[in-house]
C-alpha positions in Angstrom: -153.7 -36.0 -82.7 -151.1 -34.0 -84.6 -152.5 -30.8 -82.9 -152.2 -32.4 -79.4 -148.6 -33.5 -80.1 -147.7 -30.0 -81.3 -149.3 -28.4 -78.2 -147.4 -30.8 -75.9 -144.2 -30.2 -77.7 -144.7 -26.4 -77.5 -145.4 -26.7 -73.8 -142.3 -28.7 -73.1 -140.3 -26.2 -75.1 -141.7 -23.4 -73.0 -140.8 -25.2 -69.8 -137.3 -25.8 -71.1 -136.9 -22.1 -72.0 -138.2 -21.1 -68.5 -135.9 -23.5 -66.8 -133.0 -22.2 -68.8 -133.9 -18.6 -67.9 -134.2 -19.6 -64.2 -130.8 -21.4 -64.3 -129.1 -18.3 -65.9 -130.7 -16.0 -63.3 -129.5 -18.2 -60.4 -125.9 -18.6 -61.8 -125.2 -15.1 -63.2 -122.8 -12.7 -61.5 -124.5 -9.9 -59.5 -124.9 -6.5 -61.1 -123.1 -3.5 -59.8 -126.4 -2.1 -58.5 -127.1 -5.4 -56.7 -123.6 -5.4 -55.1 -124.0 -1.8 -54.0 -127.5 -2.5 -52.5 -126.2 -5.6 -50.7 -123.2 -3.8 -49.3 -125.4 -0.9 -48.1 -127.8 -3.2 -46.4 -125.0 -5.0 -44.6 -123.4 -1.8 -43.4 -126.8 -0.6 -42.2 -127.0 -3.6 -39.8 -123.4 -3.4 -38.6 -124.5 -1.7 -35.3 -126.4 -5.0 -34.5 -123.9 -7.5 -35.9 -120.6 -6.2 -34.6 -119.6 -6.7 -30.9 -119.5 -3.5 -28.9 -115.7 -3.9 -28.5 -115.3 -3.7 -32.3 -117.5 -0.7 -32.7 -115.6 1.0 -29.9 -112.1 -0.4 -29.9 -110.1 -0.5 -26.6 -107.4 1.7 -28.0 -107.4 4.1 -31.0 -104.4 5.7 -32.7 -105.0 9.2 -33.9 -103.0 12.3 -35.2 -103.1 15.6 -33.3 -103.3 19.0 -35.1 -99.6 19.3 -34.4 -98.9 16.1 -36.3 -98.2 13.9 -33.3 -99.3 10.3 -33.3 -100.9 9.4 -30.0 -103.4 6.9 -28.4 -106.9 7.2 -27.0 -107.9 4.6 -24.4 -111.5 3.5 -23.8 -112.8 4.1 -20.3 -116.0 2.2 -20.9 -119.0 1.4 -23.2 -122.4 2.5 -22.1 -125.5 0.3 -22.6 -127.5 1.2 -25.7 -130.0 3.9 -24.8 -132.9 5.8 -26.2 -132.4 9.1 -27.9 -134.1 10.8 -25.0 -131.7 9.3 -22.5 -128.5 9.7 -24.5 -129.0 13.1 -26.1 -129.8 16.6 -24.9 -133.6 17.3 -25.2 -133.5 19.6 -28.3 -131.2 17.3 -30.1 -133.2 14.2 -29.1 -136.4 15.8 -30.3 -134.9 16.6 -33.7 -133.8 13.0 -34.2 -136.9 11.4 -32.9 -138.9 13.3 -35.4 -137.2 11.3 -38.2 -137.1 7.9 -36.5 -134.2 7.6 -34.1 -134.0 3.9 -33.0 -131.2 3.9 -30.4 -127.9 5.5 -29.4 -124.6 3.7 -28.7 -122.0 5.5 -26.6 -118.4 5.0 -25.3 -116.0 7.4 -23.5 -112.3 7.7 -24.2 -109.4 9.3 -22.5 -106.3 10.7 -24.1 -102.9 9.1 -23.3 -102.3 11.4 -20.4 -105.7 10.9 -18.9 -106.3 14.6 -19.0 -108.9 14.8 -21.7 -112.1 12.9 -22.1 -114.6 12.4 -25.0 -117.9 10.6 -25.3 -118.6 9.4 -28.8 -122.2 8.6 -29.7 -123.8 6.8 -32.7 -127.5 7.4 -33.2 -129.0 4.7 -35.4 -131.7 6.2 -37.6 -134.5 4.5 -39.6 -132.5 5.1 -42.8 -130.0 7.4 -44.6 -132.6 10.0 -45.6 -133.8 10.2 -42.0 -130.2 10.6 -40.7 -129.5 13.4 -43.2 -132.7 15.3 -42.7 -132.4 15.1 -38.9 -129.1 17.0 -39.0 -129.8 19.5 -41.7 -130.9 22.2 -39.4 -129.4 20.8 -36.2 -127.0 23.2 -34.5 -125.5 21.5 -31.5 -123.8 24.6 -30.0 -123.4 23.5 -26.4 -125.7 20.4 -26.8 -125.5 17.0 -28.4 -124.6 13.6 -27.0 -124.7 13.3 -23.2 -121.5 12.3 -21.4 -121.2 8.7 -20.4 -119.4 8.5 -17.0 -117.7 5.4 -15.6 -117.0 5.0 -11.9 -113.5 3.9 -10.8 -112.0 5.2 -14.0 -110.3 8.5 -14.8 -113.5 9.5 -16.7 -115.5 9.4 -13.5 -115.6 13.2 -13.3 -116.5 13.7 -16.9 -120.2 14.6 -16.9 -122.5 16.8 -18.9 -121.3 20.0 -17.2 -117.7 19.2 -18.3 -118.5 19.1 -22.0 -116.6 21.8 -23.8 -116.6 20.8 -27.5 -119.4 19.2 -29.6 -119.6 17.7 -33.0 -122.2 16.0 -35.2 -122.4 14.5 -38.7 -124.5 12.0 -40.6 -123.2 9.1 -42.7 -125.5 6.5 -44.1 -128.2 5.7 -41.5 -125.9 6.8 -38.6 -125.6 10.2 -36.9 -122.2 10.5 -35.2 -121.8 12.8 -32.2 -119.0 13.7 -29.8 -118.7 15.7 -26.7 -115.2 16.4 -25.2 -113.6 18.3 -22.3 -111.3 17.8 -19.4 -111.4 14.6 -17.2 -110.6 16.4 -14.0 -114.1 17.8 -13.4 -113.3 21.3 -14.8 -116.6 22.9 -16.1 -116.8 23.0 -19.9 -117.6 26.7 -19.9 -114.3 27.3 -18.3 -112.3 25.7 -21.1 -110.6 28.4 -23.2 -110.2 28.4 -27.0 -106.5 27.2 -26.6 -107.6 23.9 -25.2 -107.6 21.0 -27.7 -109.9 18.2 -26.6 -111.1 18.3 -30.3 -108.1 16.2 -31.4 -109.1 13.4 -29.1 -112.8 13.6 -30.0 -112.1 13.8 -33.8 -109.6 10.9 -33.7 -112.0 8.6 -31.9 -115.0 9.6 -33.9 -113.1 9.0 -37.2 -112.2 5.5 -36.1 -115.8 4.6 -35.1 -117.1 6.0 -38.3 -114.7 4.0 -40.4 -115.6 0.9 -38.5 -119.3 1.3 -39.2 -119.3 2.8 -42.6 -115.9 2.8 -44.2 -113.0 0.6 -45.2 -113.2 0.1 -49.0 -115.7 -1.6 -51.2 -118.5 -3.2 -49.2 -118.3 -6.7 -50.8 -114.5 -6.8 -50.2 -115.0 -6.6 -46.4 -114.7 -9.8 -44.4 -117.9 -9.3 -42.5 -120.1 -8.6 -45.5 -121.6 -11.3 -47.8 -122.7 -10.1 -51.2 
């Protein structure tokens, strides 16, 4: 009888210890690694969670190379598209090889309505895929395809009008831009003195910050850690 009592007592003690461990696990503060992992996961899903108008704001303030503060105005947001539809063939092939899921695009005009830039966000299967897909990618005169919008001043900005291109990977996203003149001028006719790059870089930086930047992940209002 004594043996049975001892065994039952030991079992209850074991249950008590397990319950205490479970309570401590459920109530403890998250570790730094867990916070980082949670923040990374939330940022990776921002392209799905944020409204299109937050990913691509209606107006964007940026600084030109001459140090002038100016504003870009959004002409329109294109529907999400496949890599094959939104990127030039060679670029699309490079990204599809590593798991390109979709591409988000919007076109912006500078304050004068003279310059236009399409900014694209390719959503990849993960950060490693994004990095590897761009390691040997040289856009040259290829990259994101222009998104045109009828009845706007960006109506004449098509693929043939692209003069400047850019690409870089951050997290699971690959950011592209293609910029040129909004008046239908062929991109190949744009000289080195033209500066559609300021518009493109200013818009791209804002979009990148919205999707990947802005301080510690768990301090952001749209992230729960």
